[in-house]
Residue frames as qw, qx, qy, qz and C-alpha x, y, z in Angstrom:
[[0.600, 0.541, 0.589, 0.018, 19.99, 1.65, 2.75],
 [0.381, 0.082, 0.384, 0.837, 21.09, 2.95, -0.53],
 [0.171, 0.625, 0.264, -0.714, 19.58, 6.37, -1.20],
 [0.471, 0.317, 0.693, 0.444, 18.17, 5.65, -4.75],
 [0.124, 0.844, 0.435, 0.288, 16.43, 9.08, -4.93],
 [0.533, -0.431, -0.146, 0.713, 19.15, 11.15, -3.35],
 [0.102, -0.396, 0.055, 0.911, 18.48, 14.94, -3.83],
 [0.034, -0.313, -0.689, -0.653, 15.54, 14.49, -6.09],
 [0.290, 0.071, 0.358, -0.885, 12.24, 16.44, -5.57],
 [0.095, -0.298, -0.940, -0.138, 9.09, 14.53, -5.27],
 [0.433, -0.084, 0.113, -0.891, 5.49, 15.99, -5.23],
 [0.110, -0.208, -0.971, 0.034, 2.92, 13.61, -3.84],
 [0.407, -0.298, -0.148, -0.851, -0.76, 14.71, -4.12],
 [0.827, -0.382, -0.177, -0.372, -2.94, 13.55, -1.17],
 [0.620, 0.289, -0.636, 0.357, 0.26, 12.82, 0.66],
 [0.233, -0.516, 0.476, -0.673, -0.92, 13.35, 4.13],
 [0.616, -0.231, 0.627, -0.417, -2.52, 10.04, 4.88],
 [0.912, 0.202, 0.311, -0.175, -3.01, 6.40, 3.76],
 [0.858, 0.294, 0.191, 0.376, -1.15, 5.43, 0.63],
 [0.297, 0.864, -0.044, 0.405, 0.03, 8.99, 0.00],
 [0.471, -0.809, 0.319, -0.148, 1.60, 9.16, 3.46],
 [0.887, -0.173, 0.385, 0.185, 3.32, 5.89, 2.96],
 [0.736, 0.548, 0.163, 0.364, 4.67, 7.07, -0.32],
 [0.053, 0.925, -0.163, 0.340, 5.84, 10.40, 0.75],
 [0.612, -0.692, 0.379, -0.050, 7.78, 8.79, 3.66],
 [0.906, 0.060, 0.338, 0.248, 9.19, 6.03, 1.53],
 [0.556, 0.716, 0.098, 0.411, 10.50, 8.50, -1.01],
 [0.196, -0.913, 0.253, -0.252, 12.09, 10.56, 1.80],
 [0.806, -0.431, 0.400, 0.075, 13.79, 7.56, 3.12],
 [0.797, 0.377, 0.306, 0.360, 15.05, 6.92, -0.43],
 [0.480, -0.178, 0.121, 0.850, 16.77, 10.53, -0.32],
 [0.128, 0.602, 0.474, 0.630, 14.09, 12.60, -1.87],
 [0.128, 0.153, 0.316, -0.928, 12.85, 16.10, -0.74],
 [0.022, -0.458, -0.875, -0.156, 9.09, 15.82, -0.65],
 [0.221, -0.040, 0.055, -0.973, 6.26, 18.17, -1.28],
 [0.079, 0.322, 0.929, -0.166, 2.97, 17.14, 0.23],
 [0.284, -0.156, -0.258, -0.910, -0.15, 18.49, -1.55],
 [0.164, -0.378, -0.882, 0.228, -3.24, 18.28, 0.61],
 [0.271, -0.596, -0.263, -0.709, -6.48, 19.81, 1.48],
 [0.750, -0.609, -0.257, -0.020, -6.02, 18.60, 5.09],
 [0.124, 0.819, -0.394, 0.397, -3.54, 20.89, 6.76],
 [0.650, -0.584, 0.425, -0.236, -3.23, 18.71, 9.98],
 [0.948, 0.010, 0.295, 0.122, -2.18, 15.43, 8.20],
 [0.620, 0.711, -0.100, 0.316, 0.00, 17.31, 5.75],
 [0.064, -0.844, 0.392, -0.360, 2.04, 18.89, 8.61],
 [0.812, -0.406, 0.409, -0.092, 2.42, 15.66, 10.35],
 [0.920, 0.234, 0.203, 0.239, 3.97, 14.13, 7.45],
 [0.324, 0.830, -0.239, 0.386, 6.25, 17.15, 6.82],
 [0.462, -0.715, 0.459, -0.252, 7.47, 16.67, 10.45],
 [0.930, -0.074, 0.355, 0.051, 8.12, 12.94, 9.74],
 [0.728, 0.614, 0.031, 0.303, 9.84, 13.80, 6.54],
 [0.062, 0.886, -0.323, 0.326, 12.13, 16.34, 8.37],
 [0.678, -0.561, 0.461, -0.114, 13.14, 13.72, 10.96],
 [0.918, 0.162, 0.299, 0.205, 14.36, 11.57, 8.15],
 [0.406, -0.478, 0.287, 0.724, 16.88, 14.38, 7.25],
 [0.336, 0.335, 0.618, 0.627, 14.98, 15.63, 4.13],
 [0.185, 0.131, -0.010, -0.974, 13.52, 18.92, 3.15],
 [0.014, -0.451, -0.875, -0.174, 9.73, 18.63, 3.26],
 [0.165, 0.097, 0.105, -0.976, 7.02, 21.21, 2.77],
 [0.247, 0.502, 0.824, -0.091, 3.17, 21.11, 2.60],
 [0.126, 0.021, -0.319, -0.939, 1.21, 22.95, -0.05],
 [0.346, 0.384, 0.765, -0.384, -2.58, 23.13, 0.28],
 [0.258, 0.279, -0.456, -0.804, -4.54, 22.71, -2.81],
 [0.742, 0.302, 0.518, -0.302, -7.61, 21.12, -4.34],
 [0.259, -0.306, 0.734, 0.548, -6.05, 19.37, -7.36],
 [0.383, 0.533, 0.719, 0.229, -9.29, 19.48, -9.43],
 [0.122, 0.962, 0.106, -0.222, -8.69, 23.33, -9.82],
 [0.729, 0.474, 0.033, 0.493, -6.25, 24.28, -12.50],
 [0.100, 0.847, -0.215, 0.475, -5.18, 27.51, -10.88],
 [0.671, -0.648, 0.331, -0.145, -4.36, 25.70, -7.56],
 [0.944, 0.002, 0.202, 0.262, -2.42, 23.03, -9.41],
 [0.521, 0.698, -0.071, 0.486, -0.44, 25.67, -11.26],
 [0.292, -0.859, 0.225, -0.355, 0.22, 27.32, -8.01],
 [0.918, -0.310, 0.241, 0.052, 1.62, 24.02, -6.63],
 [0.833, 0.355, 0.098, 0.414, 4.06, 23.77, -9.54],
 [0.186, 0.830, -0.131, 0.509, 5.22, 27.36, -9.19],
 [0.547, -0.750, 0.251, -0.275, 5.61, 27.03, -5.38],
 [0.958, -0.136, 0.181, 0.176, 7.52, 23.77, -5.68],
 [0.692, 0.479, 0.023, 0.540, 9.94, 25.05, -8.27],
 [0.024, -0.835, 0.207, -0.509, 10.55, 28.28, -6.18],
 [0.632, -0.660, 0.329, -0.239, 11.11, 26.38, -2.98],
 [0.877, -0.196, 0.425, 0.113, 12.79, 23.27, -4.27],
 [0.071, -0.587, 0.564, 0.577, 14.40, 24.41, -7.62],
 [0.299, 0.232, -0.792, -0.479, 12.93, 21.65, -9.69],
 [0.805, -0.044, 0.371, -0.462, 10.46, 18.77, -10.00],
 [0.069, 0.391, -0.890, -0.227, 11.81, 15.27, -10.60],
 [0.116, -0.262, -0.958, 0.010, 8.83, 13.06, -9.51],
 [0.412, -0.102, 0.069, -0.903, 5.24, 13.60, -9.48],
 [0.061, -0.174, -0.981, 0.062, 2.81, 11.14, -7.86],
 [0.458, -0.210, -0.248, -0.828, -0.90, 11.46, -8.56],
 [0.144, -0.079, -0.927, 0.338, -2.29, 9.89, -5.45],
 [0.387, 0.146, 0.340, -0.845, -5.44, 11.91, -5.04],
 [0.346, -0.083, -0.812, -0.463, -8.45, 9.72, -5.78],
 [0.024, 0.219, 0.860, -0.460, -11.12, 7.78, -3.97],
 [0.014, -0.579, -0.777, -0.249, -14.87, 8.62, -3.82],
 [0.073, 0.201, -0.104, 0.971, -14.70, 12.03, -2.19],
 [0.222, 0.106, 0.589, -0.770, -17.41, 11.53, 0.29],
 [0.603, 0.097, -0.411, -0.677, -19.85, 10.00, -2.23],
 [0.724, -0.150, 0.544, -0.396, -21.88, 6.87, -1.65],
 [0.197, -0.101, 0.926, 0.305, -21.72, 3.43, -3.02],
 [0.578, 0.448, 0.231, -0.642, -24.43, 3.03, -5.74],
 [0.590, 0.269, 0.708, 0.280, -25.45, 0.86, -8.63],
 [0.163, -0.025, 0.400, 0.902, -25.31, 2.71, -12.00],
 [0.135, -0.536, -0.671, -0.495, -28.95, 2.66, -12.58],
 [0.378, -0.809, -0.433, 0.119, -29.44, 4.48, -9.24],
 [0.579, -0.181, -0.066, 0.792, -26.39, 6.74, -9.40],
 [0.049, 0.925, 0.231, -0.297, -26.83, 10.51, -9.16],
 [0.608, 0.712, 0.047, 0.348, -25.14, 12.67, -11.74],
 [0.062, -0.891, 0.351, -0.281, -23.35, 14.86, -9.37],
 [0.772, -0.464, 0.433, 0.040, -21.88, 11.58, -7.65],
 [0.830, 0.379, 0.249, 0.324, -20.59, 10.46, -11.01],
 [0.327, 0.865, -0.061, 0.375, -19.14, 13.90, -11.72],
 [0.423, -0.822, 0.351, -0.147, -17.44, 14.17, -8.31],
 [0.841, -0.315, 0.423, 0.122, -15.72, 10.85, -8.61],
 [0.754, 0.475, 0.205, 0.404, -14.53, 11.25, -12.16],
 [0.172, 0.910, -0.165, 0.339, -13.17, 14.74, -11.36],
 [0.597, -0.707, 0.377, -0.050, -11.33, 13.50, -8.10],
 [0.839, -0.135, 0.484, 0.208, -9.78, 10.51, -9.87],
 [0.691, 0.435, 0.424, 0.393, -9.46, 11.56, -13.58],
 [0.196, 0.929, 0.102, 0.296, -9.50, 15.32, -13.82],
 [0.473, -0.841, 0.248, 0.087, -6.95, 15.62, -11.04],
 [0.742, -0.183, 0.468, 0.445, -4.57, 13.32, -12.75],
 [0.536, 0.616, 0.337, 0.468, -4.99, 15.18, -16.03],
 [0.023, 0.974, -0.025, 0.226, -4.54, 18.63, -14.63],
 [0.592, -0.700, 0.368, 0.156, -1.52, 17.57, -12.38],
 [0.775, 0.036, 0.459, 0.433, 0.21, 15.63, -15.15],
 [0.451, 0.786, 0.225, 0.357, -0.21, 18.36, -17.60],
 [0.172, -0.968, 0.156, -0.092, 1.25, 20.96, -15.27],
 [0.712, -0.513, 0.430, 0.214, 4.09, 18.66, -14.12],
 [0.790, 0.241, 0.407, 0.390, 4.93, 17.64, -17.56],
 [0.319, 0.904, 0.055, 0.279, 5.30, 21.14, -18.90],
 [0.342, -0.857, 0.386, -0.016, 7.93, 21.74, -16.13],
 [0.782, -0.247, 0.537, 0.199, 9.65, 18.34, -16.83],
 [0.707, 0.591, 0.248, 0.298, 9.76, 18.85, -20.66],
 [0.035, 0.967, -0.234, 0.098, 11.74, 22.08, -19.90],
 [0.477, -0.651, 0.588, -0.050, 14.27, 19.84, -18.12],
 [0.655, 0.378, -0.577, -0.310, 13.91, 16.87, -20.44],
 [0.321, 0.065, -0.901, 0.284, 13.57, 14.39, -17.50],
 [0.449, -0.220, 0.379, -0.779, 11.04, 13.20, -14.88],
 [0.163, -0.164, -0.972, 0.038, 8.72, 10.51, -13.52],
 [0.525, -0.175, 0.008, -0.833, 5.11, 10.73, -13.39],
 [0.123, -0.073, -0.983, 0.118, 3.34, 7.99, -11.28],
 [0.544, -0.256, -0.173, -0.780, -0.48, 7.52, -11.27],
 [0.186, -0.017, 0.904, -0.385, -2.15, 5.64, -8.60],
 [0.516, -0.043, -0.493, -0.699, -4.87, 3.66, -10.18],
 [0.637, -0.199, 0.544, -0.509, -6.68, 0.52, -8.98],
 [0.165, -0.024, 0.963, 0.210, -7.35, -3.09, -9.58],
 [0.375, 0.610, 0.607, -0.345, -10.91, -1.92, -10.07],
 [0.241, 0.672, -0.335, -0.615, -9.56, -0.10, -13.18],
 [0.141, 0.291, -0.884, -0.337, -8.95, -3.58, -14.68],
 [0.290, -0.340, -0.886, -0.123, -11.85, -5.66, -13.15],
 [0.272, -0.365, 0.048, -0.889, -14.88, -3.72, -11.94],
 [0.146, -0.294, -0.918, 0.221, -17.38, -4.74, -9.23],
 [0.173, -0.705, -0.596, -0.343, -20.96, -3.58, -8.48],
 [0.358, -0.865, -0.289, 0.203, -21.59, -0.24, -6.66],
 [0.351, -0.670, 0.216, 0.617, -18.35, 1.46, -7.78],
 [0.652, 0.557, 0.423, 0.294, -19.04, 1.97, -11.52],
 [0.077, 0.996, -0.015, 0.042, -17.92, 5.54, -11.12],
 [0.430, -0.734, 0.506, 0.142, -14.70, 4.69, -9.40],
 [0.751, 0.000, 0.593, 0.291, -13.90, 1.75, -11.77],
 [0.539, 0.762, 0.293, 0.209, -14.53, 3.91, -14.80],
 [0.019, -0.977, 0.211, -0.001, -12.28, 6.62, -13.61],
 [0.523, -0.602, 0.573, 0.189, -9.48, 4.38, -12.76],
 [0.752, 0.307, 0.509, 0.285, -9.71, 2.47, -16.09],
 [0.341, 0.923, 0.091, 0.154, -9.37, 5.91, -17.69],
 [0.305, -0.865, 0.388, 0.088, -6.36, 6.71, -15.64],
 [0.736, -0.159, 0.578, 0.316, -4.75, 3.54, -16.88],
 [0.637, 0.560, 0.406, 0.340, -5.35, 4.49, -20.52],
 [0.001, 0.997, -0.062, 0.056, -4.37, 8.03, -19.77],
 [0.559, -0.655, 0.456, 0.228, -1.07, 6.69, -18.45],
 [0.721, 0.075, 0.546, 0.420, -0.16, 4.69, -21.51],
 [0.421, 0.814, 0.261, 0.303, -1.01, 7.64, -24.02],
 [0.159, -0.966, 0.203, -0.011, 0.94, 10.19, -21.81],
 [0.701, -0.403, 0.471, 0.353, 3.98, 7.79, -21.61],
 [0.652, 0.421, 0.435, 0.458, 4.01, 7.72, -25.50],
 [0.176, 0.944, 0.147, 0.239, 3.72, 11.47, -25.67],
 [0.290, -0.918, 0.264, -0.056, 6.40, 12.21, -23.18],
 [0.917, -0.127, 0.220, 0.306, 8.92, 9.43, -23.82],
 [0.642, 0.580, 0.083, 0.494, 10.75, 11.60, -26.37],
 [0.068, -0.845, 0.218, -0.484, 11.51, 14.18, -23.62],
 [0.396, 0.278, -0.763, 0.430, 13.05, 11.54, -21.40],
 [0.425, -0.251, 0.453, -0.742, 10.02, 11.44, -19.04],
 [0.272, -0.070, -0.956, -0.086, 8.55, 8.17, -17.93],
 [0.603, -0.168, 0.093, -0.774, 4.75, 7.64, -16.97],
 [0.356, -0.044, -0.933, -0.038, 3.60, 4.63, -15.17],
 [0.630, -0.419, -0.011, -0.654, 0.58, 3.58, -13.08],
 [0.088, 0.119, -0.934, 0.324, 0.24, 1.44, -10.02],
 [0.633, -0.269, -0.444, -0.575, -2.84, -0.59, -9.38],
 [0.125, -0.278, 0.788, -0.535, -3.36, -1.35, -5.69],
 [0.355, -0.348, -0.860, -0.113, -5.91, -3.72, -4.19],
 [0.473, -0.782, -0.278, -0.298, -8.03, -3.04, -1.12],
 [0.417, 0.363, -0.445, 0.705, -5.45, -1.19, 1.04],
 [0.480, -0.624, -0.535, 0.308, -5.91, -0.63, 4.75],
 [0.202, 0.210, -0.049, 0.955, -6.38, 3.10, 4.83],
 [0.201, 0.316, 0.499, -0.782, -8.75, 5.47, 6.59],
 [0.434, 0.254, -0.325, -0.801, -10.62, 5.77, 3.20],
 [0.498, -0.037, -0.826, -0.260, -11.36, 2.14, 2.99],
 [0.135, -0.213, -0.802, 0.541, -12.33, 1.94, 6.57],
 [0.324, 0.289, 0.139, -0.890, -14.83, 4.66, 5.88],
 [0.500, 0.166, -0.562, -0.638, -16.12, 2.85, 2.74],
 [0.514, -0.105, -0.847, -0.086, -16.71, -0.39, 4.54],
 [0.125, -0.119, 0.567, -0.805, -18.28, 1.20, 7.65],
 [0.708, -0.023, -0.009, -0.706, -21.79, 0.28, 6.58],
 [0.731, 0.175, -0.655, -0.077, -20.75, -3.29, 6.09],
 [0.289, 0.148, -0.757, 0.567, -19.25, -3.50, 9.54],
 [0.341, -0.056, 0.419, -0.840, -22.35, -2.02, 11.10],
 [0.769, 0.066, -0.160, -0.615, -24.77, -4.15, 9.27],
 [0.812, 0.161, -0.556, -0.078, -22.88, -7.43, 9.51],
 [0.739, -0.657, 0.052, -0.140, -21.66, -7.16, 13.05],
 [0.896, -0.028, -0.012, 0.443, -18.07, -7.83, 12.05],
 [0.314, -0.808, 0.095, 0.490, -15.07, -5.68, 12.49],
 [0.487, 0.791, -0.292, -0.226, -13.11, -4.13, 9.72],
 [0.126, -0.574, 0.808, 0.037, -10.22, -6.40, 10.65],
 [0.608, 0.107, 0.774, -0.140, -12.49, -9.49, 10.41],
 [0.655, 0.699, 0.148, -0.245, -13.72, -8.42, 6.94],
 [0.271, 0.802, -0.510, -0.149, -10.26, -7.86, 5.67],
 [0.346, -0.368, 0.863, -0.014, -8.96, -11.21, 7.08],
 [0.714, 0.308, 0.611, -0.149, -11.86, -13.08, 5.30],
 [0.564, 0.794, -0.082, -0.211, -11.11, -11.26, 2.12],
 [0.002, 0.687, -0.721, -0.091, -7.41, -12.17, 2.32],
 [0.490, -0.100, 0.865, -0.040, -8.22, -15.85, 2.79],
 [0.631, 0.513, 0.537, -0.225, -10.87, -15.85, 0.08],
 [0.545, 0.828, 0.120, -0.061, -9.55, -13.62, -2.50],
 [0.083, 0.895, -0.439, 0.008, -5.80, -12.90, -2.13],
 [0.886, 0.233, -0.381, 0.123, -3.28, -15.64, -3.14],
 [0.367, 0.402, -0.571, 0.615, -0.56, -14.28, -0.86],
 [0.574, -0.464, -0.673, 0.059, -3.18, -14.59, 2.10],
 [0.365, -0.392, -0.357, 0.765, -2.68, -11.23, 3.75],
 [0.127, 0.921, 0.329, -0.166, -4.15, -7.74, 3.72],
 [0.571, 0.455, 0.048, 0.681, -2.45, -5.07, 1.75],
 [0.367, -0.727, -0.224, 0.534, -0.87, -2.14, 3.54],
 [0.267, 0.956, -0.006, -0.124, 0.00, 1.31, 2.24],
 [0.300, -0.698, 0.575, 0.303, 3.76, 0.46, 2.35],
 [0.699, 0.166, 0.655, 0.235, 3.18, -2.41, -0.15],
 [0.453, 0.830, 0.302, 0.123, 2.20, 0.31, -2.64],
 [0.085, -0.955, 0.248, 0.136, 4.90, 2.78, -1.62],
 [0.669, -0.344, 0.584, 0.305, 7.59, 0.09, -2.26],
 [0.617, 0.443, 0.563, 0.326, 6.55, -0.24, -5.89],
 [0.202, 0.970, 0.131, 0.029, 6.23, 3.45, -6.38],
 [0.328, -0.820, 0.392, 0.257, 9.81, 4.01, -5.07],
 [0.666, -0.087, 0.613, 0.415, 11.15, 1.52, -7.53],
 [0.496, 0.661, 0.482, 0.292, 9.34, 3.17, -10.36],
 [0.016, -1.000, 0.016, 0.017, 10.81, 6.55, -9.32],
 [0.482, -0.666, 0.471, 0.320, 14.32, 5.27, -9.24],
 [0.281, 0.595, -0.641, -0.396, 16.96, 4.47, -12.03],
 [0.402, -0.051, 0.911, -0.075, 16.18, 0.79, -11.35],
 [0.506, 0.555, 0.657, -0.068, 13.09, 1.34, -13.62],
 [0.024, -0.568, 0.267, 0.778, 14.76, 3.52, -16.21],
 [0.097, 0.120, -0.758, -0.633, 13.42, 1.40, -19.03],
 [0.020, 0.478, 0.877, -0.053, 9.90, 1.15, -17.92],
 [0.175, 0.210, 0.112, -0.955, 7.11, 3.37, -19.07],
 [0.556, 0.005, -0.390, -0.734, 3.44, 3.21, -19.95],
 [0.387, -0.079, -0.916, 0.068, 2.85, 0.26, -17.40],
 [0.588, -0.471, -0.004, -0.658, 0.04, -0.40, -15.17],
 [0.359, 0.244, -0.853, 0.289, 1.54, -2.56, -12.36],
 [0.708, -0.513, -0.376, -0.306, -0.65, -4.66, -10.04],
 [0.080, 0.326, -0.716, 0.612, 0.16, -4.42, -6.34],
 [0.684, -0.263, -0.135, -0.667, -2.61, -6.80, -5.19],
 [0.502, -0.325, 0.756, -0.268, -1.14, -9.90, -3.64],
 [0.082, 0.031, 0.940, 0.331, -2.27, -11.86, -6.74],
 [0.339, 0.529, 0.616, -0.476, -5.88, -10.71, -6.51],
 [0.578, 0.768, 0.085, -0.262, -5.55, -9.14, -9.90],
 [0.673, -0.281, 0.545, 0.413, -3.22, -10.58, -12.49],
 [0.539, 0.507, 0.501, 0.448, -3.94, -8.79, -15.83]]
């Protein structure tokens, strides 16, 4: 396979499991050296080992990316270890152990946690990465948003609002950084089979007596034109394209990867 990202350096936040893991390994297969930023040391080190077996340099940095000093530390350590930053993927997100809730019942601390995990993390990381990329007048920032940032559903108003904001943040940042040769794009996955989604649907499986696989299969038939569940690799494939020179004239986009479930 052609190594479209040969010798580039990619930072993937939340790169230890789920979509982040798939992105980290796909970028490594494309020839990139990868920095996995995680709060889970076990999963991060597992991905580092897998990256090394692919013949690329891979390291893990442990940081909570809603904390500015820790984000700045990641940038410094990456430049020291790898020499540069070519690609930054803002993959950290989700509900961060908060519960599903209708907006009228939502606790303020739950709202704040989800907004911070999805939007504040994207702001802090993009800002820190951009300052380094501006110095070199090149770079790619990829933000993982969601189909829920375009069309919301009940019980996830906090998450939908955060991902909608990530999409708008993406197009503004693309306009601001374009003159420096930096591209900024977003990817909007659907319901991806990840540990986080399995945790989210645990209450439904318990109440309805159906397995996770049965729920996902029903959703695929009912809601997804392509008729199958989404896997982390489906997202990673599009991220790899956006990181490559094949996407050199794309910026400010929010690309759906949903099997047709979301089309605008």
